N, C-alpha and C positions, 0 to 999 in steps of 0.2 A: 376874218381879218387876223393877221399874225400879231400876237402881243409883243410889245416892245420891252427891251431891257436896257440897262446901261450900256450894253455891248452892241446893241443893234446898229449896224452900219459901220462899226469900227473896223479898222484894218489891222490885222494881226499877222505877225511873222513868227512861226514856230519851228525851231530847228529840231531835227530828228522827229518830225511830227507825224510819222507814219508807222511807228512801232511802239509797243509797250506803253509806258506812261505818256509818251508823246502823242500816240494815237488817241488815247482817252482825252487828253487836253484838247486836241484838234476837234474831236466830236463835240465836246462841251462848248467850245467857242461857236461852232456851227449852230448848235442847238440854241445858243443865246443870240443868234442873229448877226454874228460877225462875218466879215470877209476874211478868208484865211489863205496865207501863203505857206505851203507845206514843204519844208525842206526835207529831203531824204538822201540817203547815201546808197542804200541797196534795196529799199522796200518800195520799188516803183509801182507794183500792182496795188498795194494798199493805198499809196499816195493818190493814184488815179481814181480809186474807188471813193476816197474822201472828197476829191474834187467833184465827182458826180453827185455825191450826197449833198454837198453844198449847193450845187446847181439845182438840184431837185427842190430846194427850199427857196430858190430865187436869189441866192447869194453868190458873190464872186469868189472864185478860188483858183489857185494855180499851184502846180507841183513843180518844185525846182530841185534838180540834182546837184550835188557838189560835195567836195572834200573840204570841210571847213578848217582843216589844219593848214590849208593853202590860202594865203591872204587874198589872192586873186579870185578864188572861188567864193570866198565870203563876200567880197565886194560885188561880184556879179549877182549873187543871190539877192542882196539888198537892192541892187539896181533893177532887177527883174520884178521884185515886189513893188517898187515904186512905179514902174512902167505899167503894171497890172492894175494898181489901185489908185495911183496918183498921190499917195501919201501913206504914212505909217503912224499908228496910234500906240501899238503895243508890241513889244518884243519878248518872246519867251525863249530863253537860252536853255534848251533841254538836252542838247547833244552831249554825250559822254559815255565812257565805258571803263570797266575795271580792266579789260583786256585779258589778264591772266593773274592768277594768284602766285606771287613770288615774295619770299621773305628777303630780308636785308642782304644776306650772303648770296642770294640767287639773282639779284637785280643787276642786269647789265646796263651800262650807260644808255644805250640806245632804247632799251625798254623804258627807262625812266623818262627820257625825252618824249617817247611816243605817248605815254599816259598823260604827261603834262600838256602836250600839244592837243590831244583829243579833248581833254576836260577843261583846260584853262586857257591856253593860247588861242584856241578857236573862239572861245567866248570873248576874248579881247578883240580879235579881228572883227567879229560880227557886231559887237557893241560899238566899236569905233566907227564902223561903216554906217550903222543905223542911227547913231546919236544925233547927227545934224537934222535928219528928217523928223525924228521924235521931237526935237526942240522947236519945230515949226508949229506945234500945237500948244495951246495954253496949258493943257494937262495931258501927259502921256505916262507910260508905265513900262518898266522892265521887270520881269520875274526870272531869277536865275535858279536852276536846279542844283542844289547842293546835296548833302546826304548826312544821315545820322553818323556815318563813318567819319565825316569831317568834324563832328563834335567829340566822338569817343575814341577815334583811332581805328575803328573797324576790326574785323576778324582777322585771323592769321592769314598772311599773304596779301593783305590789301594796303600795305605801307604806302606805295606810290599813289594809289587811288585815294586813300584817306587824306593824304597830304594835299593833293590837288583840290579835293572837295573842301578841306579846311581853308585853303586859299580863296575859294569862291566866297566863303563867308566874309572874309576881309575885303575882297574885291567889291562885294555888294555894299558894304559900309562906305568904302572909299568913293564908289561911283555915286552913291546917294548924296554925298557932300558936294561932289563936283558937278553933277547934273541937276541937282535940285534947283538952283537959280534959273535953269532953263525950262523949268516946269515939268521935269521928268522925275518921277519917283522910281526908286530901285529897291526891290526886296528879293528875298530868296525863300525857298521852301527846302526843308531838310527831311526827306522821307526816311523812315526806318525800313523794316522788312515789308516789302511790297511783292507779294507772290503773284503768279500768273503772268509774269513778264519773261522775256527771253533772257534778261540779265540774271535773274535768280534761277531760272531753269538751267542756265549754263554754269553759274558760279556757286550755287548754294545747294548742298545736299539735303535730302529729306530729313536726315538726322539733325543736321545743323538748324534747319528751319524749325523743326519741332522743339528743339532746345530753346531757341529764341522765343518762340510763341509762348512757351511755358513761363517766361519771365516778363511777358507783357501784361500789365494790369487788366486790360479788357479782354484778355485771353483769345485774341485772334490776330492774324497777320493783316496787314493792310492790302488794299487793291488799288489798281490804277485810278479808279474813279475817286478814291479818297484824296489822292494827290491833285487830280484835275480840279476838284471843287475848290480846294485851297488856292490853287493858281488863279482860277477865275476870280475869286474874291479879291485877292491882292491886285490883280490887273484892273478890275472894274471900279475901284475906289478912286475915280478921277479927282474928285474934290476932297479926297481923304487926307489924313494927317499921318499916315503910316508910310515911312520910308526908312531905309537902312536896317530893316528888321528881317529876321529869319523866323519863319513859322515852322515849328517842329511837328511832324506828322508821324508819330510812332506808337500810338496807343498808350502812352504814358510810361514807356520804358526809359525815357530820358527826359528830364525837364530841368529848367534853370530859371 
């Protein structure tokens, strides 16, 4: 007999849920007994493997492709989730990207818009589409993926990315006030250096990572599972009192 958790039978939508931190979050939700809608942009193979993994455990799962910078795609993704599960309990806004490192004088207007659209505007589209369905439950939850860069300003060349992630911290607080009366809690996590993901494999050099690790009190980088555990905690506290908060996951390199 499968043991039950607070998440058993809950319906979860995870954006960018088939790569990096998103994949780890999806696996943790599956292992906790949840049904998962896995959004992906380019990671179709992994998304389909995660669907099979959920099915092997007797849970519902669906993989949904889409460009979330397009409002229509965000709306369709939420509609397909509802069609598959009949409802929605948890939304994980994980999609985002640094895109490229560019300093102030190198940032073209279109690049600025692109980063903001990927990290921030897409989150607005998805949350706006999902909120009415989340409100149908007595208790529901949203967890947004921010970043330590949104706290500290990030490393060189991450001006646009850091600004968008800082805005997510404020968006989280604002949404918690607006959606709280509907029974929806809204929180965020702000990961620091999380190695082993495509993000840092692409945008962080080994030298930069080593320098950052040297300044982390517990003397190691984070991994995707470190973030996934925190996301599940915030998502599963249905009767909890935590909303409008950001949980920092950085090994002690930043605290407030």
